[in-house]
C-alpha positions as a Markdown table, in Angstrom:
| # | Residue | x | y | z |
|---|---|---|---|---|
| 1 | Met | -14.1 | 113.0 | 36.0 |
| 2 | Lys | -12.3 | 111.4 | 38.5 |
| 3 | Ile | -14.0 | 109.6 | 40.9 |
| 4 | Ala | -12.8 | 109.3 | 44.7 |
| 5 | Pro | -12.0 | 105.5 | 46.2 |
| 6 | Ala | -14.3 | 106.4 | 49.3 |
| 7 | Ala | -17.2 | 107.2 | 46.7 |
| 8 | Val | -16.5 | 104.4 | 44.8 |
| 9 | Leu | -16.8 | 102.1 | 48.1 |
| 10 | Arg | -20.0 | 103.5 | 48.6 |
| 11 | Leu | -21.6 | 103.1 | 45.5 |
| 12 | Ala | -20.6 | 99.5 | 45.0 |
| 13 | Ala | -22.3 | 99.0 | 48.6 |
| 14 | Leu | -25.7 | 100.5 | 47.1 |
| 15 | Pro | -26.9 | 97.3 | 45.7 |
| 16 | Ala | -26.9 | 95.5 | 48.7 |
| 17 | Ala | -28.3 | 98.6 | 50.8 |
| 18 | Leu | -31.3 | 98.3 | 48.2 |
| 19 | Gly | -31.4 | 94.6 | 48.8 |
| 20 | Leu | -30.3 | 94.5 | 44.9 |
| 21 | Ala | -28.0 | 91.7 | 43.6 |
| 22 | Leu | -26.2 | 93.0 | 40.5 |
| 23 | Ala | -22.9 | 91.4 | 39.1 |
| 24 | Val | -21.3 | 94.7 | 37.9 |
| 25 | Pro | -17.7 | 94.8 | 36.6 |
| 26 | Ala | -15.3 | 97.1 | 39.2 |
| 27 | Ala | -15.0 | 99.5 | 35.9 |
| 28 | Ala | -18.9 | 100.2 | 35.9 |
| 29 | Arg | -19.9 | 100.7 | 39.4 |
| 30 | Ala | -19.6 | 104.6 | 38.7 |
| 31 | Asp | -22.7 | 103.6 | 37.1 |
| 32 | Leu | -24.7 | 102.4 | 39.6 |
| 33 | Pro | -27.2 | 104.3 | 40.8 |
| 34 | Gly | -28.7 | 105.0 | 37.6 |
| 35 | Thr | -28.3 | 100.8 | 36.6 |
| 36 | Val | -30.2 | 99.9 | 39.7 |
| 37 | Glu | -32.8 | 102.9 | 39.4 |
| 38 | Arg | -33.3 | 102.3 | 35.6 |
| 39 | Ala | -33.5 | 98.0 | 36.4 |
| 40 | Phe | -36.4 | 99.0 | 39.4 |
| 41 | Ser | -38.2 | 101.6 | 36.9 |
| 42 | Asp | -38.3 | 99.4 | 33.8 |
| 43 | Ala | -39.3 | 96.6 | 35.8 |
| 44 | Tyr | -42.1 | 98.5 | 37.3 |
| 45 | Glu | -43.4 | 100.0 | 34.2 |
| 46 | Ala | -43.4 | 97.1 | 32.4 |
| 47 | Val | -45.9 | 95.4 | 34.3 |
| 48 | Arg | -48.0 | 98.7 | 35.0 |
| 49 | Val | -48.3 | 99.3 | 31.2 |
| 50 | Gly | -49.4 | 95.4 | 30.5 |
| 51 | Ala | -46.1 | 94.8 | 28.7 |
| 52 | Arg | -45.5 | 92.0 | 31.1 |
| 53 | Glu | -47.1 | 89.6 | 33.7 |
| 54 | Thr | -44.1 | 89.8 | 35.8 |
| 55 | Ala | -40.8 | 91.4 | 36.1 |
| 56 | Arg | -37.8 | 91.3 | 38.3 |
| 57 | Ala | -34.9 | 93.7 | 39.4 |
| 58 | Gly | -32.6 | 92.5 | 41.4 |
| 59 | Thr | -34.3 | 90.1 | 44.7 |
| 60 | Arg | -37.8 | 92.7 | 43.7 |
| 61 | Val | -40.6 | 90.8 | 42.0 |
| 62 | Phe | -43.4 | 92.9 | 39.8 |
| 63 | Glu | -46.6 | 91.0 | 39.1 |
| 64 | Arg | -49.4 | 92.2 | 37.5 |
| 65 | Thr | -52.6 | 91.0 | 39.4 |
| 66 | Arg | -55.8 | 90.3 | 38.3 |
| 67 | Glu | -57.2 | 93.6 | 39.2 |
| 68 | Gly | -54.7 | 95.1 | 36.8 |
| 69 | Ala | -52.6 | 96.5 | 39.5 |
| 70 | Val | -48.8 | 96.2 | 40.3 |
| 71 | Arg | -48.1 | 94.3 | 43.5 |
| 72 | Val | -43.9 | 94.4 | 44.3 |
| 73 | Tyr | -42.3 | 92.0 | 46.7 |
| 74 | Asp | -38.9 | 91.2 | 47.6 |
| 75 | Glu | -38.3 | 87.7 | 46.3 |
| 76 | Ala | -35.8 | 87.2 | 49.3 |
| 77 | Val | -38.1 | 87.7 | 52.5 |
| 78 | Arg | -41.3 | 85.7 | 50.7 |
| 79 | Gly | -38.9 | 82.7 | 50.1 |
| 80 | Ala | -37.5 | 82.5 | 53.7 |
| 81 | Arg | -37.4 | 79.6 | 55.5 |
| 82 | His | -38.8 | 80.9 | 58.5 |
| 83 | Ala | -42.3 | 82.2 | 58.9 |
| 84 | Pro | -41.9 | 86.1 | 59.3 |
| 85 | Arg | -42.5 | 88.0 | 62.2 |
| 86 | Val | -46.7 | 88.9 | 62.0 |
| 87 | Val | -47.0 | 92.6 | 62.6 |
| 88 | Ala | -50.2 | 94.4 | 63.1 |
| 89 | Asp | -51.5 | 96.1 | 59.7 |
| 90 | Gly | -52.0 | 99.1 | 61.9 |
| 91 | Ala | -48.4 | 99.1 | 63.0 |
| 92 | Ile | -47.0 | 98.7 | 59.9 |
| 93 | Thr | -48.9 | 101.4 | 58.1 |
| 94 | Thr | -47.7 | 103.8 | 61.1 |
| 95 | Ala | -44.0 | 102.9 | 60.5 |
| 96 | Val | -44.8 | 103.3 | 56.4 |
| 97 | Lys | -46.2 | 106.7 | 57.1 |
| 98 | Ala | -43.1 | 107.5 | 59.6 |
| 99 | Lys | -40.8 | 106.0 | 57.3 |
| 100 | Leu | -42.3 | 108.1 | 54.2 |
| 101 | Gly | -41.8 | 111.4 | 56.5 |
| 102 | Ala | -38.6 | 111.1 | 57.0 |
| 103 | Ser | -37.7 | 110.8 | 53.2 |
| 104 | Arg | -36.4 | 114.0 | 51.7 |
| 105 | Asp | -37.5 | 112.5 | 48.1 |
| 106 | Val | -41.5 | 111.8 | 49.0 |
| 107 | Arg | -44.0 | 114.1 | 49.7 |
| 108 | Ala | -45.5 | 112.0 | 52.8 |
| 109 | Gly | -48.7 | 114.1 | 52.5 |
| 110 | Ser | -49.6 | 113.3 | 49.4 |
| 111 | Ile | -49.3 | 109.2 | 49.6 |
| 112 | Asp | -52.5 | 107.5 | 51.3 |
| 113 | Val | -51.1 | 104.3 | 53.3 |
| 114 | Asp | -53.6 | 101.8 | 54.1 |
| 115 | Thr | -52.5 | 97.7 | 54.8 |
| 116 | Arg | -54.2 | 94.5 | 55.1 |
| 117 | Asp | -53.0 | 91.3 | 55.8 |
| 118 | Gly | -49.3 | 92.7 | 55.5 |
| 119 | Val | -50.0 | 94.5 | 52.1 |
| 120 | Val | -49.5 | 97.9 | 51.8 |
| 121 | Thr | -51.4 | 100.1 | 49.6 |
| 122 | Leu | -49.8 | 103.2 | 48.2 |
| 123 | Glu | -52.3 | 105.6 | 46.4 |
| 124 | Gly | -52.0 | 109.2 | 45.7 |
| 125 | Ala | -50.6 | 111.6 | 43.3 |
| 126 | Val | -47.1 | 112.2 | 43.6 |
| 127 | Arg | -44.3 | 114.4 | 41.6 |
| 128 | Ser | -42.7 | 111.6 | 39.3 |
| 129 | Arg | -42.0 | 108.2 | 38.9 |
| 130 | Tyr | -39.0 | 108.4 | 41.0 |
| 131 | Glu | -40.6 | 109.6 | 43.9 |
| 132 | Ala | -43.5 | 106.7 | 43.3 |
| 133 | Glu | -39.9 | 104.3 | 43.2 |
| 134 | Arg | -38.9 | 105.7 | 46.7 |
| 135 | Ala | -42.3 | 105.4 | 47.8 |
| 136 | Ile | -42.6 | 101.5 | 47.2 |
| 137 | Ser | -38.6 | 100.7 | 48.2 |
| 138 | Ile | -39.5 | 102.2 | 51.7 |
| 139 | Ala | -42.5 | 100.5 | 51.9 |
| 140 | Leu | -40.9 | 97.4 | 51.1 |
| 141 | Thr | -38.1 | 98.0 | 54.0 |
| 142 | Thr | -40.5 | 98.3 | 56.8 |
| 143 | Glu | -41.0 | 95.4 | 58.9 |
| 144 | Gly | -43.7 | 93.0 | 58.5 |
| 145 | Val | -44.8 | 94.3 | 54.6 |
| 146 | Arg | -45.2 | 91.2 | 52.6 |
| 147 | Ala | -46.0 | 93.5 | 49.6 |
| 148 | Val | -47.0 | 96.8 | 48.2 |
| 149 | Glu | -49.7 | 97.8 | 45.7 |
| 150 | Pro | -48.8 | 101.2 | 43.9 |
| 151 | Arg | -51.8 | 102.9 | 42.9 |
| 152 | Met | -49.9 | 106.3 | 42.6 |
| 153 | Thr | -50.1 | 108.6 | 40.0 |
| 154 | Trp | -47.5 | 111.2 | 38.2 |
| 155 | Pro | -47.6 | 114.1 | 35.4 |
| 156 | Gly | -46.9 | 112.3 | 32.2 |
| 157 | Gln | -47.4 | 108.8 | 33.0 |
| 158 | Ala | -48.5 | 106.3 | 30.7 |
| 159 | Ala | -52.2 | 104.9 | 31.1 |
| 160 | Pro | -52.1 | 101.2 | 32.1 |
| 161 | Thr | -53.8 | 98.9 | 29.5 |
| 162 | Ser | -56.1 | 96.6 | 31.0 |
| 163 | Gly | -56.4 | 93.0 | 30.7 |
| 164 | Arg | -53.7 | 90.4 | 29.4 |
| 165 | Pro | -50.8 | 91.1 | 29.5 |
| 166 | Arg | -49.2 | 92.1 | 25.6 |
| 167 | Pro | -46.7 | 89.1 | 24.5 |
């Protein structure tokens, strides 16, 4: 299969558009979308099921909270030297809902959005892990969001473990 040069350029720009930093050889760039999705998916799932306490995918950091939930944040935003612009929680919730509603990949009506101190909680039943990951990514790119706590479920989802992660 031959890939048009314009398609390779769009694929090469994908990590930056997603806020991810991946070192990918030019020959492997055709597989880039799958690589980015797989890294995000693997990191999220490892923390969600308790296999790891923390995981990274590019600049995204996934942490397991004391309650057993997963918190996702962008390391580049959290580590910024300047103070982030404070955005009211209500404005963040409205912006996240609007962005979810505009996405073709997410059924916004099935996801409840709540914000407290810049931490967005996404809760509800979605169609797939991909849809959950898209909702998380959309929320993380919304101004004022410090972190996302996803509490979404989907068919075939493995139950998270409680307590300490496995070594």
